[in-house]
Backbone bond lengths (Angstrom), bond angles and torsions (degrees), N, CA, C in turn:
res aa  C-N    CA-C-N  psi(-1)  N-CA   C-N-CA  omega(-1)  CA-C   N-CA-C  phi
1 M - - - 1.466 - - 1.522 109.14 -
2 A 1.310 116.10 147.33 1.460 121.88 -178.78 1.526 110.68 -67.88
3 E 1.314 114.15 149.89 1.464 120.09 177.95 1.528 109.58 -71.96
4 I 1.320 116.59 137.38 1.464 121.36 177.52 1.522 108.27 -88.51
5 K 1.330 115.39 126.80 1.463 120.72 176.79 1.519 107.08 -117.83
6 E 1.312 116.52 95.63 1.462 119.78 -179.77 1.522 109.24 -64.69
7 I 1.310 115.93 143.60 1.457 120.68 177.17 1.519 106.70 -83.52
8 R 1.319 116.11 98.64 1.458 121.61 -173.32 1.522 113.64 -118.90
9 K 1.324 117.98 1.18 1.464 120.12 -177.95 1.523 109.60 -96.42
10 P 1.341 117.35 120.22 1.470 120.01 179.51 1.530 112.39 -57.74
11 N 1.347 117.21 -28.06 1.469 120.42 -178.89 1.522 112.46 -57.89
12 F 1.322 117.32 -25.86 1.462 121.38 179.54 1.531 110.48 -54.29
13 F 1.329 117.61 -33.08 1.463 122.38 -175.00 1.527 113.29 -101.61
14 Y 1.327 118.18 -0.79 1.463 121.89 175.19 1.523 108.90 -91.98
15 R 1.320 115.46 56.81 1.456 122.19 -179.58 1.522 108.05 -147.92
16 S 1.306 115.75 174.40 1.463 119.52 179.97 1.523 110.50 -66.72
17 A 1.319 114.76 155.46 1.464 120.33 178.29 1.527 110.42 -59.35
18 D 1.332 117.53 -36.36 1.462 120.72 178.15 1.525 111.37 -58.28
19 E 1.324 116.32 -47.07 1.472 120.56 -178.83 1.522 111.57 -66.46
20 V 1.317 116.06 -46.18 1.464 120.05 -178.95 1.532 110.23 -64.54
21 A 1.336 116.70 -43.39 1.468 120.64 -179.02 1.523 111.42 -59.32
22 S 1.322 117.53 -45.37 1.468 118.84 -179.08 1.527 111.22 -71.98
23 D 1.324 118.01 -34.32 1.475 120.79 -179.62 1.526 113.48 -75.38
24 L 1.329 117.94 -18.02 1.466 120.62 176.23 1.535 112.09 -76.37
25 L 1.319 116.63 -20.01 1.462 120.29 -179.98 1.523 110.07 -64.27
26 G 1.316 115.92 130.67 1.460 120.93 -177.71 1.521 113.34 88.87
27 K 1.336 116.72 -10.13 1.465 120.33 174.64 1.528 107.27 -83.27
28 F 1.312 116.32 165.95 1.464 120.25 -178.38 1.513 110.63 -112.84
29 I 1.323 115.47 134.52 1.451 120.88 171.55 1.527 105.54 -94.84
30 C 1.316 115.86 130.89 1.465 121.82 -172.47 1.521 109.26 -120.52
31 R 1.308 114.67 142.10 1.467 119.73 -177.07 1.521 109.28 -136.19
32 E 1.333 115.57 126.37 1.460 120.24 171.93 1.523 107.44 -99.19
33 F 1.335 115.19 125.74 1.455 121.43 -179.29 1.532 109.80 -92.00
34 D 1.319 116.74 166.84 1.462 122.07 -175.99 1.522 113.63 -58.10
35 D 1.337 117.49 -28.49 1.470 120.06 179.99 1.531 112.83 -83.82
36 G 1.341 117.14 4.56 1.466 121.85 179.02 1.516 114.66 92.46
37 T 1.328 117.61 -8.24 1.458 121.69 177.76 1.524 109.57 -65.84
38 I 1.332 116.52 134.17 1.462 121.89 175.77 1.524 107.70 -117.34
39 L 1.332 115.96 125.42 1.459 121.22 178.23 1.522 109.07 -120.76
40 H 1.353 115.47 150.43 1.468 122.69 -178.10 1.520 108.77 -126.26
41 W 1.331 116.95 136.52 1.456 122.52 176.28 1.521 108.72 -130.38
42 C 1.321 116.67 137.33 1.458 121.81 178.00 1.532 109.50 -79.06
43 I 1.325 116.54 131.96 1.467 121.75 177.82 1.525 107.99 -78.71
44 T 1.329 116.32 120.83 1.462 120.78 -176.52 1.529 114.11 -116.38
45 E 1.325 117.39 -10.17 1.463 119.20 176.63 1.520 109.43 -152.19
46 T 1.329 115.34 133.93 1.465 122.52 178.30 1.524 108.39 -134.75
47 E 1.322 115.35 165.53 1.457 120.23 175.88 1.513 108.45 -140.44
48 A 1.330 116.31 132.69 1.463 122.22 -176.42 1.523 110.80 -96.86
49 Y 1.326 116.28 134.69 1.459 123.14 175.09 1.518 107.09 -125.28
50 D 1.351 116.58 117.95 1.461 117.21 178.76 1.517 110.63 -105.75
51 D 1.306 115.34 168.67 1.462 122.23 -172.39 1.529 113.23 -67.31
52 S 1.338 117.12 -10.56 1.469 119.50 -179.58 1.523 112.46 -85.18
53 E 1.342 117.60 -2.55 1.454 120.83 -175.83 1.527 111.81 -94.01
54 V 1.315 114.86 148.26 1.462 121.26 177.44 1.524 107.88 -80.81
55 V 1.315 115.33 118.95 1.463 120.23 176.88 1.513 108.27 -136.13
56 T 1.313 115.97 152.70 1.464 119.72 -176.84 1.520 112.17 -95.63
57 Y 1.329 117.07 -7.72 1.450 119.85 -170.26 1.524 114.32 -105.67
58 K 1.327 119.29 0.10 1.468 121.06 -172.05 1.525 111.16 -60.73
59 N 1.324 117.08 123.81 1.456 122.81 173.91 1.528 108.13 -152.17
60 D 1.319 118.41 -172.89 1.466 122.83 -176.87 1.530 113.66 -54.97
61 M 1.313 116.28 -32.87 1.456 120.02 -177.55 1.532 111.14 -60.84
62 F 1.328 117.69 -26.64 1.460 122.37 -176.46 1.522 112.76 -92.22
63 C 1.310 117.36 2.85 1.466 121.85 179.86 1.518 108.50 -106.51
64 G 1.304 116.28 130.60 1.451 121.39 -179.89 1.507 109.51 148.96
65 T 1.306 115.73 -178.90 1.455 120.45 -177.83 1.517 109.80 -133.46
66 G 1.319 115.56 121.70 1.456 120.37 177.81 1.512 113.37 65.08
67 E 1.324 116.34 37.95 1.463 121.17 -179.85 1.526 109.95 -117.28
68 W 1.324 114.95 146.04 1.461 120.36 175.14 1.517 109.04 -69.41
69 C 1.318 115.49 141.26 1.453 121.18 -178.12 1.536 108.76 -138.47
70 P 1.348 117.25 79.78 1.468 118.31 175.59 1.519 108.81 -73.69
71 Y 1.324 115.53 128.36 1.462 119.32 -175.30 1.520 110.17 -143.66
72 N 1.307 117.26 124.05 1.462 122.96 171.30 1.536 112.28 51.64
73 G 1.318 116.57 44.04 1.458 120.57 178.02 1.513 114.74 78.28
74 M 1.337 117.27 15.61 1.463 122.32 179.31 1.525 109.07 -130.23
75 L 1.330 116.32 168.96 1.458 120.89 -179.36 1.521 110.27 -123.27
76 M 1.332 114.75 123.51 1.458 121.40 178.80 1.522 108.92 -123.30
77 I 1.332 115.24 163.56 1.460 122.82 174.12 1.522 107.14 -126.05
78 N 1.327 116.79 132.89 1.459 121.88 178.28 1.526 110.25 -81.79
79 C 1.328 115.77 142.90 1.463 121.25 171.52 1.528 107.66 -141.22
80 T 1.315 117.24 164.69 1.458 121.32 -170.85 1.520 111.18 -136.52
81 T 1.328 115.03 140.31 1.456 121.77 169.70 1.520 107.40 -127.78
82 E 1.314 116.36 175.98 1.459 119.63 177.27 1.530 110.97 -64.40
83 Q 1.342 116.75 -23.25 1.458 120.88 -179.57 1.520 112.97 -80.80
84 G 1.316 118.33 -17.95 1.460 119.16 179.99 1.510 113.30 150.97
85 N 1.307 115.25 -163.01 1.465 122.62 -177.60 1.517 110.24 -97.59
86 D 1.311 115.22 129.18 1.453 122.67 179.05 1.525 108.86 -116.78
87 N 1.323 116.32 167.80 1.461 121.34 179.30 1.521 109.80 -141.66
88 V 1.317 115.40 150.24 1.458 121.77 175.23 1.518 107.82 -122.20
89 L 1.318 115.97 126.16 1.449 122.73 177.51 1.524 108.85 -93.19
90 I 1.334 117.23 131.42 1.467 121.82 173.25 1.526 106.06 -84.67
91 R 1.336 117.28 106.93 1.466 122.47 -173.91 1.522 113.58 -91.09
92 A 1.339 117.31 -32.12 1.462 118.97 -177.21 1.519 110.91 -156.69
93 L 1.327 114.66 152.10 1.459 123.60 174.47 1.522 107.02 -118.07
94 D 1.327 117.04 174.19 1.460 119.83 -175.16 1.518 114.10 -53.76
95 C 1.303 118.31 -32.67 1.474 120.18 -177.47 1.527 112.29 -124.33
96 V 1.331 117.42 13.00 1.462 121.55 -176.94 1.523 108.76 -136.29
97 K 1.314 116.92 122.23 1.466 121.73 -179.99 1.522 109.90 -109.89
98 G 1.320 115.83 135.53 1.464 121.25 177.82 1.513 111.58 100.22
99 P 1.348 116.91 130.63 1.466 120.75 -175.62 1.522 114.95 -60.72
100 C 1.324 118.21 -35.01 1.470 119.88 178.00 1.523 110.98 -70.52
101 N 1.334 116.69 -36.17 1.465 120.69 176.62 1.524 111.46 -67.41
102 V 1.333 116.50 -34.68 1.469 120.56 176.26 1.524 109.51 -60.41
103 A 1.325 116.68 -50.75 1.472 121.13 -179.91 1.519 111.72 -61.39
104 E 1.324 116.76 -37.18 1.460 120.51 179.16 1.533 110.91 -68.22
105 T 1.318 117.40 -43.90 1.465 121.48 179.36 1.523 111.19 -62.24
106 L 1.333 115.91 -41.00 1.467 120.90 179.22 1.527 112.46 -77.50
107 K 1.325 116.51 -5.51 1.466 123.03 -177.98 1.537 111.16 53.73
108 I 1.325 113.89 50.08 1.463 121.32 -177.92 1.529 111.44 -64.01
109 K 1.331 118.22 -34.50 1.473 119.91 179.39 1.527 111.41 -56.13
110 E 1.338 116.76 -35.49 1.473 120.82 -178.36 1.523 112.81 -66.81
111 I 1.337 116.82 -26.95 1.470 119.55 -176.04 1.529 112.98 -122.65
112 K 1.339 116.93 11.98 1.465 120.65 -175.36 1.523 112.37 -51.82
113 S 1.319 117.50 -48.39 1.472 119.51 -177.84 1.535 111.82 -67.39
114 E 1.321 116.95 -26.24 1.470 120.72 179.67 1.521 112.92 -79.15
115 I 1.341 117.75 -29.63 1.464 119.23 -174.59 1.517 114.21 -102.56
116 T 1.332 119.00 -20.60 1.465 121.11 -177.28 1.520 110.21 -57.49
117 K 1.339 114.31 125.84 1.472 122.70 -179.91 1.536 112.65 64.43
118 Q 1.329 117.88 19.07 1.464 121.70 176.84 1.526 108.45 -100.21
119 R 1.316 116.00 148.63 1.459 121.45 -175.20 1.527 112.27 -68.75
120 V 1.322 114.64 133.34 1.458 122.17 178.17 1.529 110.69 -63.74
121 I 1.332 116.97 -36.29 1.466 119.73 -170.55 1.521 114.63 -74.62
122 D 1.306 118.41 -14.92 1.470 116.86 -178.82 1.524 113.80 -139.17
123 H 1.328 116.52 27.07 1.455 118.67 178.87 1.521 110.18 -85.01
124 E 1.315 117.06 141.34 1.468 121.59 -174.86 1.526 113.93 -83.54
125 K 1.329 118.84 -24.55 1.465 120.66 -176.38 1.524 113.60 -101.78
126 L 1.325 117.54 -19.12 1.457 121.70 -178.06 1.523 108.35 -148.27
127 W 1.329 117.54 121.73 1.453 121.17 -177.21 1.515 109.97 -152.78
128 L 1.338 115.60 177.37 1.461 122.44 179.76 1.521 110.14 -116.24
129 D 1.329 116.67 140.85 1.464 123.21 173.80 1.512 108.70 -126.50
130 D 1.322 115.53 156.62 1.458 122.34 176.92 1.521 107.62 -123.20
131 F 1.333 116.92 111.00 1.461 121.71 178.98 1.520 111.50 -93.84
132 G 1.323 118.14 4.39 1.454 121.55 177.30 1.514 114.88 84.61
133 F 1.327 118.40 21.13 1.462 120.72 176.06 1.517 109.47 -63.64
134 T 1.311 116.67 142.37 1.456 121.73 171.60 1.516 106.74 -103.78
135 V 1.318 116.66 131.94 1.463 120.16 -177.25 1.520 110.72 -126.37
136 D 1.298 114.72 153.98 1.456 123.26 171.79 1.519 105.73 -99.70
137 I 1.325 117.20 127.02 1.466 121.15 -174.40 1.518 110.29 -101.66
138 N 1.319 115.08 133.96 1.446 123.36 178.49 1.527 107.53 -122.83
139 R 1.318 117.72 142.17 1.465 120.68 177.10 1.514 110.04 -102.80
140 K 1.324 115.06 143.44 1.450 122.40 -178.30 1.520 110.19 -124.19
141 E 1.300 117.11 151.17 1.451 121.10 -178.84 1.523 112.14 -73.29
142 R 1.324 115.29 140.72 1.460 122.08 173.36 1.513 109.20 -103.36
143 I 1.305 115.66 155.01 1.465 120.73 -177.44 1.528 109.67 -125.10
144 G 1.335 116.81 140.85 1.457 121.43 169.57 1.518 116.17 82.86
145 I 1.318 118.49 13.40 1.465 120.57 179.04 1.523 107.78 -114.07
146 V 1.332 116.72 135.10 1.462 121.32 173.83 1.520 108.68 -132.05
147 K 1.328 115.20 156.33 1.460 119.54 176.34 1.527 109.74 -76.92
148 K 1.314 115.88 162.29 1.468 120.56 -178.87 1.521 111.77 -58.71
149 D 1.359 116.87 -29.78 1.465 120.01 178.93 1.532 112.46 -86.99
150 G 1.336 117.69 6.77 1.465 122.35 177.84 1.517 114.24 86.35
151 N 1.314 117.90 -4.66 1.455 123.33 -178.60 1.530 110.65 -79.75
152 R 1.327 117.92 135.89 1.467 122.01 177.93 1.522 111.92 -102.03
153 E 1.329 117.74 4.33 1.459 121.71 -176.18 1.530 111.60 -57.22
154 H 1.314 116.46 132.50 1.462 126.23 176.71 1.526 115.01 70.13
155 L 1.307 118.49 -3.81 1.460 119.14 -178.72 1.518 112.38 -73.33
156 E 1.335 116.85 -26.14 1.455 119.18 -177.78 1.521 112.35 -70.16
157 E 1.322 118.29 -9.37 1.466 120.91 -177.08 1.524 112.13 -116.54
158 K 1.308 118.13 39.76 1.458 120.49 -178.33 1.528 112.93 -114.52
159 N 1.313 116.55 7.82 1.454 121.75 175.60 1.526 106.30 -107.00
160 Y 1.317 117.06 119.31 1.456 121.88 -173.80 1.517 111.19 -110.65
161 Q 1.333 116.14 135.77 1.458 121.71 174.36 1.520 108.14 -121.10
162 A 1.326 116.10 148.34 1.468 120.72 -179.78 1.512 109.93 -121.88
163 F 1.307 114.22 146.02 1.450 121.83 172.97 1.518 106.49 -128.47
164 A 1.317 117.87 120.19 1.460 121.56 -177.08 1.523 110.27 -65.18
165 I 1.328 116.64 134.40 1.462 120.53 177.05 1.523 111.96 -123.15
166 H 1.331 117.45 -7.92 1.459 120.43 176.04 1.514 109.45 -146.70
167 F 1.312 116.07 120.76 1.460 121.92 178.92 1.524 109.12 -106.88
168 P 1.340 119.15 105.26 1.466 120.78 -176.19 1.520 114.22 -64.71
169 F 1.335 118.03 -15.87 1.459 120.29 179.78 1.531 112.19 -64.68
170 F 1.327 115.93 -22.32 1.453 119.89 -174.56 1.514 113.56 -102.73
171 D 1.327 118.21 9.59 1.470 121.53 177.88 1.501 111.55 -74.32
């Protein structure tokens, strides 16, 4: 079995949303349920939101570094750069498509108050692992987002999809 490398370094989230979003692909989101069952899902699609974009939902919950940010039936992770606070949306897992379906599968509503603004790197019920998957990254167009200055440049390439190309379990 492949070695588990938990994502435990805060520096992982002190980067732009673009970098964090692409680096989360192929990592596993892990959830421990109340009955002690632990399940793992491979992250296959993410979306980056940086501080230069016009959004209607920005509040304290979206500011921080490496913190869980459940919002409106979806799951995001906060990250930080010198320019401001960014966020990464978990859009899909290996067997779950759509950000609301991801949150439903992970049963985020059950633990929302426990994980909101809590650190990703040391949470007991929801965390990230790295099993060493190698992925091919593809960018997808986003719709309906503009920067605060009205510019749409580079926004169409902030939705990332992954396709696994190396499964270490079979080595």
